[in-house]
C-alpha angles and dihedrals in degrees: 000000000000117000122258135195110228100182147345125205126183118193159211100075115232103029108215123171112230109218088221106037106018117217132299112203127197120218118199118187127185117202144176124217095359127136097185139000137194133203131206132183123219087247087065097252112141125221123217113210129209123209118253132184125325137054136260095292094055127003142159128227134195138201139169134208132180123216112206121241089255092063108121118233117262151082118331122193121212120194116201117198129197113173103307097337117098128184128177136207128193124214134177127233114206133198118238111278096013090125139011124274119261135185131196127200128194134197123189121203122224107012095215139019147140124287113286093017116133123269125190119209114194138158146127136261119214137184130201115239135170086275097050133261114342135167118282107220129197100026127128117238118199117208124208140188117210110204112234096219103046106015090236114156124219127185101227100175147344129218139183124231118243129221094293095040097260125138142179138183135179127225140154131257111263114158142350106272146095129299120209138168131225136183134185108193119208098218138024105349129077119240117270140196131199131229112275113251123202123236123190124210114214114215120199093198118053090209124051126185127237125259135191142188099212097169116043127152148159134191120279095243141009136181115254087247094049137086134262112226114212116203134175147088130284114211137187134205115248133173098190138018136203086263095051107028093177114091113258139159115332116254140166122249130179114278109220120203096017117161116239139188130191120224128191127198122252134188134220133097086313107048112190146125114284128203115252120218117281140017133245140194133222116244127242090285092050092252124157118220122148143116138235130191109268093224116058131176114288092021120125112266133196096031141062115274143157122254128194122212137180132166126234129212101214092211135228142236088275105028129056120239117249143184130227123230120278121266127188127216132188113232113205 
């Protein structure tokens, strides 16, 4: 299968150049079907990646790079290459004191649950002023889950801080991993990230069977005010059926009533798939047929752009979750 880049994250957050030591960044990349990856900054500097957790199907990678103290503030562009596939991410270096300090807290409740059970993510964003720390209202906070086994990042929710800087969002349990929050204010405050908090998924069955979405598609283009239609088939691995109760050769059959979510690709210092609004269910023949709005939060607006989409089967106690292949659409 062709390689895919699942997510890219560049830390620390915020990125402030120290006048004495410069700044060392860490780049974390999650891939599928990749045997090696390379990274190159627009300055020409090459990054060497080390293998992290995972296997050939899904794996994480990590690299570090140090900017010297003389590096000017501004936007840096990093290109990640996997085979013939390339993806880029932009991040901004700041001079000390360029913006006010911020801090971001996160609480996860409960700290464990079964697949599909409700999870509440809440916290507070604060900014340091001449009067001390105070709530930072009106800012968007993105909430992520990092899968424990593969290092893949998924944007599971987004929230806006209220008048005292507090926020909350609701999601569903997906996989064992760590939740964390990020924010990139547009005006006076620095970017901030929260502490990562572990969440444990409890499985009723020790063994789960594979699933796949072998035929997923969307239309070629859509108006920004229109809808993206997702079609395909969800299948599950079986070794026997009601008609043939004895175990036989493994095969895939349609999976009816499977819970699905749609994800779109977003850019920024953390580039990952983010969940679109709403959920869908396959019909009695395992067929996928539902729509999402073409324009989602944090997408470009007011100009033509390309968007990437995929669907995700959330899994069950007996069947593993899975992603479809990636499809691109032109938004006009």
